[in-house]
C-alpha positions as CSV (number, residue, x, y, z in Angstrom):
1,Q,0.1,-0.1,-0.1
2,V,1.4,3.3,-1.1
3,Q,0.9,6.4,1.1
4,L,1.1,9.9,-0.3
5,V,1.2,13.2,1.6
6,E,1.2,16.6,0.0
7,S,2.5,19.7,1.7
8,G,3.5,23.2,0.6
9,G,0.0,24.9,-0.2
10,G,-1.0,28.0,1.2
11,L,-2.3,31.6,0.4
12,V,-0.2,33.5,-2.1
13,Q,-0.7,36.7,-4.0
14,A,-1.0,36.7,-7.8
15,G,2.6,36.5,-9.4
16,G,4.0,34.8,-6.4
17,S,5.3,31.2,-6.1
18,L,4.7,28.1,-4.1
19,R,6.5,24.7,-4.1
20,L,4.5,21.7,-3.4
21,S,5.9,18.5,-2.1
22,C,4.6,15.0,-2.1
23,A,6.2,12.3,0.1
24,A,5.7,8.7,-0.8
25,S,5.9,5.7,1.5
26,G,5.1,1.9,1.4
27,G,6.1,1.1,-2.1
28,T,8.6,1.4,-4.8
29,F,8.4,4.9,-5.4
30,S,11.1,4.9,-8.3
31,N,8.9,2.4,-10.3
32,Y,6.0,4.8,-10.3
33,R,4.8,7.5,-12.7
34,M,3.8,10.5,-10.6
35,G,1.2,13.1,-11.5
36,W,0.0,16.2,-10.0
37,F,-3.8,17.0,-10.4
38,R,-5.9,19.8,-9.1
39,Q,-9.6,20.4,-8.5
40,A,-11.1,23.9,-8.4
41,L,-14.5,24.5,-6.5
42,G,-17.2,23.3,-8.8
43,K,-14.8,22.0,-11.5
44,E,-13.7,18.6,-12.6
45,R,-10.3,17.5,-11.5
46,E,-7.6,18.0,-14.0
47,V,-4.2,16.8,-14.6
48,V,-1.4,19.5,-14.2
49,A,2.0,17.7,-14.7
50,V,3.3,14.1,-14.9
51,T,6.7,12.6,-14.5
52,S,7.9,9.2,-15.6
53,W,9.6,6.8,-13.2
54,T,13.0,8.1,-14.7
55,G,12.2,11.8,-13.9
56,S,11.4,12.6,-17.6
57,I,8.6,15.1,-18.1
58,E,5.6,13.5,-19.8
59,Y,2.9,16.1,-19.6
60,Y,2.1,19.7,-18.6
61,A,-1.4,21.2,-19.1
62,D,-1.3,24.2,-21.4
63,S,-2.5,26.4,-18.7
64,V,0.7,25.8,-16.6
65,K,3.4,25.5,-19.3
66,G,6.4,27.9,-18.8
67,R,5.0,28.6,-15.0
68,F,5.1,25.2,-13.3
69,T,7.7,22.6,-13.1
70,I,7.4,18.9,-11.9
71,S,10.4,16.9,-10.4
72,R,11.3,14.1,-8.4
73,D,13.8,12.6,-6.1
74,N,13.8,8.9,-6.1
75,V,16.2,8.7,-3.2
76,K,14.1,10.8,-1.0
77,N,10.8,9.3,-2.5
78,T,9.3,12.8,-3.2
79,V,8.0,14.5,-6.1
80,F,7.7,18.3,-6.3
81,L,5.6,21.0,-8.1
82,Q,7.3,24.5,-8.4
83,M,4.7,26.9,-9.3
84,N,5.8,30.4,-10.4
85,S,3.8,33.3,-11.7
86,L,0.7,32.1,-9.9
87,K,-2.7,33.3,-11.1
88,P,-6.1,33.3,-9.3
89,E,-7.2,30.7,-11.7
90,D,-4.5,28.4,-10.3
91,T,-6.6,28.3,-6.9
92,A,-7.7,24.8,-6.4
93,V,-6.9,21.7,-4.1
94,Y,-3.8,20.0,-5.3
95,Y,-3.4,16.4,-5.3
96,C,-0.4,14.1,-6.2
97,A,-1.0,10.5,-7.4
98,A,1.0,7.5,-8.1
99,Q,0.5,5.1,-11.1
100,T,2.0,1.8,-10.5
101,Q,1.1,0.1,-13.7
102,G,-0.5,1.1,-17.1
103,S,0.5,3.2,-19.8
104,S,-2.0,6.2,-19.7
105,I,-0.4,9.5,-18.7
106,I,-3.5,11.2,-17.5
107,R,-5.6,8.4,-16.1
108,D,-5.6,5.1,-14.1
109,Y,-3.6,6.5,-11.0
110,D,-3.8,3.9,-8.3
111,Y,-2.8,6.1,-5.0
112,W,-3.8,9.6,-4.2
113,G,-2.7,12.0,-1.6
114,Q,-5.2,14.0,0.6
115,G,-4.7,17.1,-1.1
116,T,-3.3,20.6,-0.2
117,Q,-5.1,23.9,-0.8
118,V,-3.6,26.6,-2.9
119,T,-5.2,29.9,-3.0
120,V,-4.1,32.7,-5.1
121,S,-5.5,36.2,-4.4
122,S,-5.7,38.9,-6.9
């Protein structure tokens, strides 16, 4: 059983930065595709960024390209999401997720964290 715990969310002004972390335990982190997702109030969950087990970047949503960076540390079993130039529309609960098998980049994730709130004020 894989456990994922996100941290680093908070309140920030537009144009500011936040760095989210997701610590994994209970599995072989280095084997997993890892993704960051977000869900804004009243909207469907959307994929934000995905990294392969090697750390290669597999996906960024168009809305975050050039502003967000996903990375991972397979020694520390942690995946990060550096968020710069934040906009009010980035306000959402952010979740990390692990995919232990499968080929889809944007779906079929097996394990999810509890989420961390990011609020960007204008």
